[in-house]
C-alpha positions in Angstrom: 64.4 24.8 -19.3 64.1 26.9 -16.1 60.7 28.1 -17.3 59.5 24.5 -17.6 60.8 23.7 -14.2 59.1 26.7 -12.7 55.8 26.0 -14.5 55.8 22.4 -13.3 56.6 23.4 -9.8 54.0 26.1 -9.8 51.4 23.6 -10.8 52.4 21.7 -7.6 52.1 24.8 -5.5 48.7 25.5 -6.9 47.6 21.9 -6.3 49.0 22.2 -2.7 47.1 25.4 -2.1 43.8 23.7 -3.3 44.5 20.7 -1.1 45.2 23.0 1.9 42.0 24.9 1.3 40.1 21.6 1.3 41.8 20.5 4.5 40.9 23.9 6.1 37.3 23.5 5.0 37.2 20.0 6.5 38.5 21.2 9.9 36.1 24.2 9.9 33.1 21.8 9.3 34.2 19.1 11.7 31.3 19.9 14.1 28.7 20.0 11.4 26.9 16.7 11.7 25.8 16.3 8.1 29.1 17.5 6.5 30.8 14.9 4.3 34.6 15.1 4.3 36.1 16.3 1.1 39.4 15.3 -0.6 41.4 17.1 -3.3 42.0 14.7 -6.2 45.2 15.4 -8.2 45.7 14.4 -11.9 48.8 14.4 -14.0 49.1 17.0 -16.7 49.8 15.8 -20.2 53.5 15.7 -21.1 55.4 17.6 -23.9 57.1 15.7 -26.7 60.8 16.3 -27.1 63.6 14.6 -28.9 64.4 12.8 -25.7 60.8 11.7 -25.1 57.9 13.1 -23.2 58.7 15.5 -20.4 56.0 16.0 -17.7 54.2 19.3 -17.2 53.2 18.9 -13.6 49.9 18.3 -11.9 46.3 19.7 -11.9 43.3 19.4 -9.6 40.7 17.3 -11.3 38.0 17.6 -8.7 37.1 17.9 -5.0 35.8 14.5 -4.1 33.1 14.1 -1.4 33.6 11.1 0.8 30.0 9.8 0.5 28.8 6.2 0.7 25.4 5.8 -0.8 24.9 2.4 0.8 25.7 3.7 4.4 23.5 6.8 3.8 20.6 4.6 2.8 21.1 2.4 5.9 21.3 5.5 8.1 18.0 6.9 6.6 16.3 3.6 7.3 17.6 3.4 10.8 16.6 7.0 11.6 13.1 6.5 10.3 12.7 3.4 12.5 14.1 5.1 15.5 11.9 8.2 15.1 8.8 6.0 14.8 9.7 4.1 17.9 10.4 7.3 19.8 7.0 8.8 18.7 5.2 5.6 19.5 6.9 5.2 22.9 6.2 8.8 24.0 2.5 8.5 23.1 1.8 5.2 24.8 3.8 6.2 27.8 1.3 9.0 28.3 -1.5 6.5 28.2 0.3 4.3 30.7 1.0 7.2 33.0 -2.6 8.3 32.8 -4.1 4.9 33.6 -1.6 4.0 36.3 -1.7 7.4 38.0 -2.9 7.1 41.6 -4.7 10.4 41.3 -6.6 9.1 38.3 -7.1 5.5 39.4 -10.4 4.1 38.2 -9.6 0.8 39.9 -9.5 2.4 43.4 -12.7 4.4 42.7 -14.5 1.1 41.8 -13.2 -0.5 44.9 -14.3 2.4 47.1 -17.8 2.2 45.6 -18.3 -1.5 46.1 -16.7 -1.4 49.6 -19.3 1.2 50.6 -22.1 -1.2 49.9 -21.6 -3.4 53.1 -22.5 -0.4 55.3 -26.0 -0.6 53.9 -25.9 -4.4 53.9 -25.3 -4.3 57.7 -27.9 -1.6 58.3 -30.2 -1.3 55.3 -32.1 1.7 56.7 -29.0 3.8 57.6 -29.4 7.0 55.6 -25.8 8.2 56.0 -24.6 4.9 54.7 -26.9 5.2 51.7 -25.7 8.8 51.1 -22.1 7.5 51.2 -22.9 5.0 48.5 -24.2 7.8 46.2 -21.1 9.9 46.9 -18.8 7.0 46.1 -20.8 6.3 42.9 -20.4 9.9 41.9 -16.7 9.8 42.5 -16.4 6.6 40.5 -18.3 8.1 37.6 -16.2 11.2 37.7 -13.0 9.1 37.6 -14.3 7.2 34.6 -15.1 10.5 32.9 -11.7 12.0 33.8 -9.9 9.0 32.3 -12.0 8.9 29.2 -11.6 12.6 28.6 -7.9 12.3 29.1 -7.7 9.6 26.4 -9.9 11.8 24.1 -7.4 14.6 24.7 -4.6 12.3 23.7 -6.5 11.7 20.4 -6.6 15.4 19.9 -2.9 15.6 20.6 -2.2 13.0 17.9 -4.4 14.9 15.5 -2.2 17.9 16.1 0.9 15.7 15.6 -0.5 14.6 12.3 -1.2 18.2 11.3 2.2 19.5 12.2 4.0 16.6 10.7 2.3 17.0 7.3 3.2 20.7 7.3 6.9 19.8 8.0 6.8 17.2 5.3 5.7 19.8 2.8 8.4 22.2 3.8 11.1 19.6 3.4 9.8 18.5 0.1 9.8 22.0 -1.3 13.4 22.6 -0.1 14.6 19.3 -1.6 13.0 20.2 -5.0 14.6 23.6 -4.8 18.0 22.1 -4.1 17.5 19.7 -7.0 17.2 22.7 -9.3 20.3 24.4 -7.8 22.4 21.3 -7.9 21.5 20.7 -11.6 22.4 24.2 -12.5 25.6 24.2 -10.4 27.2 21.1 -11.9 30.3 21.9 -13.9 30.9 20.9 -17.5 33.7 18.6 -16.2 31.4 16.8 -13.8 32.3 19.0 -10.8 29.7 18.7 -8.1 28.5 21.4 -5.6 29.4 19.4 -2.5 27.8 21.9 -0.1 24.4 21.6 -1.8 24.6 17.9 -1.9 25.3 17.8 1.8 22.3 20.1 2.4 20.0 17.9 0.3 21.2 14.7 2.1 20.5 16.4 5.4 17.0 17.3 4.4 16.3 13.8 3.2 17.5 12.4 6.5 15.4 14.9 8.5 12.4 14.0 6.2 12.9 10.4 7.2 12.4 11.4 10.8 8.9 12.4 9.9 7.9 9.5 7.6 9.6 6.7 5.8 10.6 7.8 2.3 12.3 6.2 -0.7 15.0 8.0 -2.6 16.0 7.3 -6.2 18.9 9.0 -8.1 18.1 10.5 -11.5 20.2 11.9 -14.3 21.1 15.6 -14.1 21.8 15.5 -10.4 18.2 15.1 -9.4 16.7 12.8 -6.7 13.1 11.7 -6.6 11.5 11.2 -3.2 8.4 9.1 -2.5 6.4 7.7 0.4 3.6 5.3 1.2 4.8 2.8 -1.4 5.3 5.1 -4.3 3.4 8.4 -3.8 5.8 11.1 -5.0 6.8 13.9 -2.7 9.6 15.2 -5.0 10.0 14.6 -8.7 12.8 16.6 -10.1 12.2 20.2 -9.4 8.5 19.7 -8.5 7.2 18.9 -5.0 3.8 17.5 -4.0 1.9 18.3 -0.9 0.3 16.2 1.8 -2.3 17.5 4.3 -4.2 16.5 7.4 -7.8 15.6 6.6 -10.7 13.9 8.4 -10.7 10.1 7.9 -13.5 8.7 5.8 -14.2 6.2 8.5 -14.0 8.5 11.4 -14.4 12.2 10.9 -13.1 13.0 14.3 -9.7 11.5 13.4 -7.2 13.3 11.2 -5.2 11.3 8.7 -2.8 12.0 5.8 -4.4 13.2 2.5 -2.5 13.4 -0.8 -3.0 15.0 -4.1 -0.9 14.9 -7.2 -1.9 18.4 -8.1 -4.6 17.2 -10.6 -7.0 14.9 -8.7 -8.8 15.8 -5.5 -7.1 15.1 -2.1 -7.5 11.5 -1.1 -6.9 9.7 2.1 -3.7 7.7 2.2 -4.2 4.1 3.4 -3.0 4.0 7.0 -1.3 0.7 6.3 1.0 2.5 3.8 2.2 5.0 6.4 5.4 3.6 7.9 8.3 4.9 9.8 9.1 8.4 11.2 7.1 10.4 13.7 4.0 10.0 11.6 4.2 6.2 11.5 4.7 6.2 15.3 1.7 8.4 15.9 -0.5 6.2 13.7 0.7 3.0 15.4 0.2 4.4 19.0 -3.4 5.5 18.0 -4.4 2.3 16.3 -2.7 -0.2 18.6 -2.9 1.3 22.0 -5.1 4.4 22.3 -8.1 2.8 20.6 -7.8 -0.4 22.6 -7.4 1.5 25.9 -10.5 3.7 25.3 -12.5 0.6 24.2 -11.6 -1.5 27.2 -12.2 1.4 29.6 -15.7 2.0 28.1 -16.4 -1.7 28.0 -15.6 -1.9 31.7 -18.0 1.0 32.5 -20.7 -0.5 30.3 -20.6 -3.9 32.0 -20.3 -2.5 35.5 -23.1 0.0 35.0 -25.5 -2.2 33.1 -25.1 -5.3 35.4 -25.4 -3.1 38.5 -28.6 -1.6 37.0 -30.1 -5.0 36.2 -29.5 -6.2 39.7 -30.6 -2.9 41.3 -33.9 -3.1 39.3 -34.6 -6.5 40.9 -34.7 -5.0 44.4 -37.0 -2.6 46.3 -36.2 0.8 47.9 -37.1 2.1 51.3 -40.6 3.1 50.0 -41.3 -0.4 48.8 -41.0 0.7 45.2 -39.3 -1.4 42.5 -35.7 -0.4 42.0 -34.9 1.8 39.1 -31.7 2.0 37.1 -28.8 3.3 39.2 -26.6 4.5 36.4 -27.2 6.4 33.2 -25.0 5.1 30.4 -24.1 6.2 26.9 -23.9 3.7 24.1 -22.2 2.8 20.8 -20.9 5.4 18.4 -21.7 5.1 14.7 -19.9 6.9 11.9 -21.1 6.5 8.2 -18.2 6.5 5.7 -17.7 10.0 4.2 -17.9 8.4 0.7 -21.2 6.6 1.2 -23.7 7.0 -1.7 -26.7 5.8 0.3 -28.4 7.4 3.3 -28.3 4.4 5.7 -27.7 5.0 9.4 -27.6 2.6 12.4 -29.4 2.6 15.7 -27.5 0.3 18.1 -28.9 -1.3 21.2 -27.3 -3.7 23.6 -28.9 -7.2 24.0 -26.4 -8.6 26.5 -23.6 -6.3 27.7 -21.6 -9.4 28.9 -21.1 -10.3 25.3 -20.2 -6.9 24.0 -16.6 -6.7 22.8 -14.2 -3.8 23.2 -13.9 -3.4 19.4 -14.6 -1.3 16.4 -16.8 -2.9 13.6 -16.7 -1.8 10.0 -20.1 -2.9 8.6 -20.0 -2.9 4.8 -22.9 -3.4 2.4 -21.8 -5.8 -0.3 -23.9 -8.0 -2.6 -27.1 -7.4 -0.5 -25.4 -8.5 2.7 -23.7 -6.7 5.6 -20.2 -7.9 5.9 -18.4 -7.1 9.2 -14.7 -6.6 9.9 -13.7 -6.4 13.5 -10.7 -4.5 14.8 -8.4 -5.3 16.5 -7.8 -8.7 14.9 -9.2 -8.1 11.4 -11.8 -10.8 12.2 -14.5 -11.1 9.5 -18.1 -12.4 9.3 -21.5 -11.7 7.7 -24.2 -10.2 10.0 -27.5 -12.1 9.6 -30.7 -10.1 10.1 -33.1 -11.3 12.7 -36.0 -13.1 11.0 -38.6 -11.2 13.1 -37.2 -7.7 13.5 -34.9 -7.6 10.5 -32.2 -6.1 12.8 -28.6 -7.2 12.6 -27.6 -9.1 15.7 -24.1 -10.0 16.8 -21.9 -10.0 19.9 -24.3 -8.5 22.4 -25.7 -5.8 20.0 -28.8 -5.3 17.9 -28.5 -2.9 15.0 -31.5 -1.3 13.3 -30.7 -0.1 9.8 -32.5 3.1 8.8 -32.6 4.4 5.3 -31.2 2.6 2.2 -27.6 1.5 1.7 -25.9 1.3 -1.7 -23.3 -1.1 -2.8 -20.0 -0.5 -1.1 -21.4 1.8 1.7 -20.0 1.2 5.1 -20.5 2.4 8.7 -18.1 2.1 11.6 -19.7 1.0 14.9 -17.6 1.7 17.9 -19.4 -0.8 20.2 -18.7 1.1 23.4 -17.5 4.4 22.0 -19.8 6.8 24.0 -20.6 4.8 27.1 -18.6 6.9 29.5 -19.6 10.1 27.8 -23.2 9.4 28.8 -22.4 7.9 32.2 -23.9 9.5 35.3 -25.5 8.5 38.6 -29.3 8.2 37.9 -30.6 8.6 41.4 -30.0 11.4 43.9 -32.4 10.3 46.8 -30.7 7.8 49.1 -34.0 6.2 49.9 -34.2 5.1 46.2 -31.4 2.7 46.7 -33.0 -0.7 46.2 -31.4 -2.7 49.0 -34.4 -4.9 49.8 -35.0 -8.3 48.1 -38.8 -8.3 48.4 -41.5 -5.7 48.5 -42.7 -4.4 51.8 -40.3 -6.6 53.7 -39.3 -3.8 56.0 -36.3 -1.4 56.2 -33.9 -4.0 57.4 -34.2 -6.2 54.3 -30.7 -6.1 52.6 -30.9 -9.2 50.3 -30.6 -7.3 47.1 -27.7 -5.2 48.5 -25.9 -8.5 49.2 -26.2 -9.5 45.5 -25.0 -6.0 44.4 -22.0 -6.4 46.6 -21.2 -9.8 45.0 -21.1 -8.4 41.5 -17.3 -7.7 41.5 -16.7 -11.4 42.1 -18.6 -12.4 38.9 -16.9 -12.9 35.5 -19.0 -10.3 33.7 -16.5 -9.0 31.0 -16.7 -11.3 28.0 -17.8 -14.0 30.5 -14.1 -14.4 31.3 -13.0 -11.6 33.6 -14.2 -9.8 36.8 -14.4 -6.1 36.9 -11.1 -5.8 38.7 -9.6 -8.3 36.3 -10.8 -6.3 33.3 -9.1 -3.1 34.5 -6.0 -5.1 35.5 -5.9 -6.5 32.0 -6.1 -3.0 30.5 -3.2 -1.8 32.7 -1.2 -4.9 31.9 -1.8 -4.5 28.2 -0.6 -0.9 28.1 2.3 -1.6 30.5 3.6 -4.5 28.4 3.5 -2.5 25.3 5.4 0.3 26.9 8.1 -2.1 28.2 8.4 -3.7 24.7 8.5 -0.3 23.0 11.3 0.8 25.3 13.3 -2.4 24.6 12.7 -1.9 20.8 13.8 1.7 21.0 17.0 1.0 22.9 17.9 -1.8 20.4 17.2 0.5 17.4 19.1 3.3 19.1 22.1 1.0 19.3 21.7 0.0 15.6 21.5 3.7 14.6 24.6 4.5 16.6 26.5 1.6 15.0 25.6 2.8 11.5 26.5 6.3 12.4 29.9 5.2 13.5 30.4 3.3 10.2 29.2 6.3 8.3 31.5 8.7 10.2 34.5 6.5 9.6 33.9 7.1 5.9 32.4 10.6 5.7 33.3 12.2 9.0 36.2 14.5 9.7 38.9 13.1 11.8 41.1 15.9 13.1 44.2 13.6 13.5 43.9 12.5 9.9 43.5 16.1 8.8 46.5 17.2 10.8 48.6 14.4 9.2 47.4 15.4 5.7 48.1 19.0 6.4 51.7 18.1 7.3 52.1 16.0 4.1 50.7 18.8 2.0 53.0 21.3 3.7 56.0 19.1 2.9 54.7 18.8 -0.7 54.3 22.6 -1.0 57.8 23.2 0.4 59.3 20.6 -2.0 57.7 22.4 -5.0 58.9 25.7 -3.7 62.4 24.3 -3.4 62.2 23.3 -7.1 61.4 26.9 -8.0 64.3 28.1 -5.9 66.6 25.6 -7.6 65.4 26.7 -11.0 66.0 30.3 -10.2 69.6 29.4 -9.1 70.2 27.6 -12.3 68.8 30.5 -14.3 71.1 33.0 -12.4 74.1 30.7 -13.1 73.4 30.8 -16.8 73.0 34.5 -16.8 76.4 34.9 -15.1 78.0 32.8 -17.8 76.5 34.9 -20.5 
């Protein structure tokens, strides 16, 4: 009888020790962010049949339960990937905003300085120092355009580096998750016991992977999880991981995008529209929505200003009585044949009216014997009709000569103003070549053409809707508004993430007060079982004394 009492009480002591170990582990890991609180689950031992009925045989530890809520974990992963995307997007476009609004890099002030230098010649057309000042201000303005454009190009390179580094990190996380899948499967006990520490590690890696790109997780038999991204492309399938890489875009070889291979087929570009969430999604969005638009609008401004100034300057006469020449050299459109084209068609692009040229990228695709055009931003579509005389494609201020032969499905991206600033410079160096006069041989005091040049900033030259100052102001406003909206969105998402984290921690986090309370209860439980053993020994001693 005493042996049964002792055995039963010993099972309680063993259970109490296991529970105390679990509590100790919880307290030790209280500062580990991804740790899920554990709880010792007791189960009743089977009883022994006697003439008086079943007598209990104590307790056993059935398992160490991990306080994990799959629903909250999924919500947390989705919140984290959104927050990371907004953070990446916000950081990138804030750099663009700081660049364009920087007083030391202010294109708007340089334009104002250039045009306000013109009245000095208007008031005294033969004043050589005034003419020299105009050339100096023109050089300063061109330098400012080039500085701003180069800074935006550098940001493009930074985003390329961001894509490269992020894809490397995605691969590393995928490999680690696949490895943990294997370890978890091997470590599961025959009684269903789970390796809680490994499960915590895997959940942490999945959450950190979500900070890089939005992924979908599905549970599989055997303790495995499968991880995919971009609407179904697998990154982890059981114990196998798949790699992504940074590759040149088919549409724009200067731009790095995500490539994917299943290990059998060649690496293929992943559709940008399928890349959502995480640092990668934020980088894509900042590039597509803001960086491209900023560069295009800045180059459009330089094109219209330079070309319209040239046209008016060519209407005048210089101090030598010669017809005015172009004042600015300008670059042009940038064309990029798709890397998968089968034909050898190329485009030569000329401007027919810079006032009609849009700050846009055109994907011109050969389909069914026609050139179909998609315009970004806006996803606007139309079919380009060749000129009946020249055979050139004409639309929106451009004329495109097609060289070579295109095959079905071939496409070429035309950045309408992509290289304008890259080729921009002041074309004249001799102050006497400034064509201020309105008529030939009218004398050095003729300033009629200079008056017209001075009036250009007041004309609505950009898309026929905005002045030069208005065009730059529109660019600054566009970027500034997006930065403000992004900050509001980030703050809102941060609040959502914090709220979900609070909910998750209420379930899975370690609360020291709760652990202290549980420790006290287990201590009382342990002492009670020890008291049973003490009582059993006393009873046994009493029997021995009788005998």
